[in-house]
C-alpha positions as CSV (number, residue, x, y, z in Angstrom):
1,M,147.2,120.3,68.2
2,S,143.9,121.9,68.9
3,K,140.7,122.4,67.0
4,N,138.0,125.0,67.3
5,I,134.4,123.8,67.6
6,S,131.1,125.6,67.9
7,V,128.6,124.9,70.6
8,S,125.4,126.6,71.6
9,D,125.4,129.1,74.4
10,A,123.5,126.6,76.6
11,V,126.1,123.9,76.0
12,Y,128.9,126.3,76.7
13,E,127.3,127.3,80.0
14,M,126.9,123.6,80.9
15,L,130.5,122.9,80.1
16,E,131.7,126.1,81.9
17,R,129.8,124.9,85.1
18,E,131.3,121.4,84.8
19,K,134.8,122.3,84.1
20,G,135.9,124.1,87.3
21,D,139.7,124.5,86.9
22,R,139.9,121.9,84.1
23,S,139.9,122.6,80.4
24,F,137.0,122.0,78.2
25,S,139.0,119.2,76.5
26,E,139.4,117.5,79.9
27,V,135.7,117.7,80.7
28,I,134.8,116.1,77.4
29,R,137.6,113.5,77.5
30,D,136.7,112.5,81.1
31,N,133.1,112.0,80.1
32,L,133.9,110.0,77.1
33,E,136.4,107.8,79.0
34,K,133.7,107.0,81.5
35,G,131.7,105.5,78.7
36,G,129.7,108.5,78.0
37,R,128.9,109.7,74.6
38,I,129.6,113.1,73.0
39,A,125.8,113.7,73.0
40,D,125.9,113.4,76.8
41,V,128.2,116.4,77.0
42,A,126.7,118.3,74.1
43,G,123.1,118.2,75.2
44,E,121.3,115.5,73.1
45,G,117.6,115.8,73.6
46,V,117.7,119.6,74.2
47,L,114.9,120.0,71.6
48,D,111.5,118.6,72.1
49,A,110.2,116.4,69.3
50,D,108.2,119.0,67.5
51,T,111.0,121.6,67.6
52,Y,113.4,118.9,66.4
53,E,111.3,118.1,63.4
54,E,110.9,121.8,62.5
55,V,114.6,122.4,62.8
56,K,115.4,119.3,60.8
57,D,113.0,120.4,58.0
58,E,114.4,123.9,58.0
59,V,118.0,122.7,57.8
60,G,117.0,120.4,54.9
61,K,115.4,123.3,53.1
62,L,118.4,125.6,53.6
63,S,120.7,122.8,52.4
64,E,118.6,122.4,49.2
65,D,118.6,126.1,48.6
66,A,122.4,126.3,49.1
67,F,122.9,123.4,46.7
68,E,120.7,125.1,44.1
69,D,122.7,128.4,44.5
70,V,125.9,126.4,43.8
71,E,124.5,124.8,40.7
72,E,123.2,128.1,39.4
73,G,126.6,129.7,40.0
74,S,128.4,127.0,38.0
């Protein structure tokens, strides 16, 4: 069974360079089996601290707005 996941273009390019003739699943699995974390593959730390806080705040606001829209639609 397979699952679809979304990754940023930057992460996709990193995985593409790493994979060679292997599948993306093999690249991720191999990293995890070596004691790595998914964040090591997915690019943890890609955002600097200020950008991280801005994104976090924006996601929070968008989540609140979406929840309000759902409540209003009920």
